[in-house]
N, C-alpha and C positions, 0 to 999 in steps of 0.2 A: 207575799213579800216580793220585792223587786230589786234587781241589780241593774245598774246603768254602766254601759261600756262605751268608752271613747276610743278613737283610733288616731294613729299618726298619719303623716303625709303619704306614706307609701303603703298603707294598709287598706286594701280594697277586698271585700268579701261579698260573695253572692250566697245567700242562705234563704231557702224557701221562696225563691223568686224575687227576693229583695236585695238591694245593694246597700252595703254598709261601708262607710268611708269616713274621712276626716270631717265631713260636713254634717254628720248626724250622730245621734247617740242611740245605741242599741239598748232596748229594754227587755230584760229577761225576767219573766215571772216564774216564781218557784215557791215551794212550801217549806223547805228546810234552810237553816242559816247558811251553810257552806255550799248549798246546791247551785246558787247563782254563779259563783266564781268557777266552780267545776264545769258548769255548762258553758261559760265564756271560753274556757280552754278547749272544750270539746268542739265548739262551733268555729272558733277563730284561731285555734292553736296559740302560739305565743305572739301572734301578730295583732296586738291591740295595745293601746296606750295605757289606759287605767280602767279599773272596775271599781265601782262605788256601791256600797249598800245604800238603800233608799235614804236612810237617815243622814248620810254624809254627802249626798249629791246636791250641788248648788244649782237649783232650778233657774236662778237669775241669770246664769251664764248661757242658757240655751239660745235665746234670741240673738245674742251678740256673737257667739262663737260657732254655733251649729245651725246654719241656715236651713237645713233640711229637717231639723227638729228631732223629736223623739220618735223612734220607729220600733214597734213591737217585733220581737224575734219569734215568739211562740204564741 
């Protein structure tokens, strides 16, 4: 399973040597349904915009709104 996390203008995080900001989407891979959301809060605290389970993420928006693309967190 995967969870996709987007960020606001002022949300900048460094996790595992990678930068996550408004220009990318963080991809969290997990095994249990609620684990992705929990991991998002663990990694980014309350400073992210939205988190989407894989079935609700609009992949068509990636090229238009996230120039750095999808970046795996784990």
